[in-house]
N, C-alpha and C positions, 0 to 999 in steps of 0.2 A: 524489619525489612524496609529499606528505603524506597523511594519512588523510582530511582534509576534501575534497581534490581527488578521491581515489578514490571516496568516497561520492557526491560530486556527479556524477562520470562514470558511476557505476552507476545513479543515479536518472535521469540524462539518457538513458542507453541504454534503460532500462525504459520511460520515457515515449515515446521515439522508436519503440520496438518496438510499444507499444500503439497509437500513432497509425497506423503502417503497417498493423497488423492490422485496425484499425477501418476504415481507408480501403479496404482490399481487400474487407472484408465488406460495406461500404456499397454496393458496386457489384454485388452479387449479387441475384437475384430474391427470396431469403429476406428480405432487408432491407426490401423494399417492403411486405411483408405482416406485418412484425414488430410486436409490441405496443410494443417499445422506440421504434421510429420514431414511432408514433402518440402515445405519451406525450410524446416530445420536442416534437412539433409542437403538442400541446395546451398544453404549458408555455410555448412561445414565443408562442403566440397570447394566452395569459393575461398574461404579463409584458411583452410587446412594447409595448403602449400606454403603459406606465409610462415608457418611454424615447422616446416619440414615434413609434414605428413602428405605423402603423394600416393595416388593409386596408379601403380605401374601396370601396364598391360602384360598379360602372361606371354611368354615367348611362343611364337607360332610352332605348331607341330611340324615335324619333318615330313615332307611328302613321301608317301609310300606308293610305289608303282608295282602292281602285282599283275602278273599274267594269268592266263587260265590254267597253266600247268599242263602236264602230259595227259593224253587221252588214255584212260585205263583200258578201254576196250581194244584199242589198236595194239597195246603192248601184250595183252593176254589172249593168245589164240583160243583158249578154252572158254572164254567168257561168252555168255549167250548173246546172240545178235538180235536186235529188234529191227524187223524189216518194215519199211513204211510204204 
């Protein structure tokens, strides 16, 4: 095994260990509130549109105008009346 292969193997193991450590940390509650996560998201939102990734707003809901409807007591003469 030559020196270059040993160096490559060492760098690979360090990168693999860093990836596993970050993966395990990113599944903890501390990651959700960390400033590192927020900074990463801000960076992705800023540079994302340069590569065609955009967050489009959903289309607005159509307004629904609903009246009260017919009065069931006025239509049914046999309905019990509540006197006030």
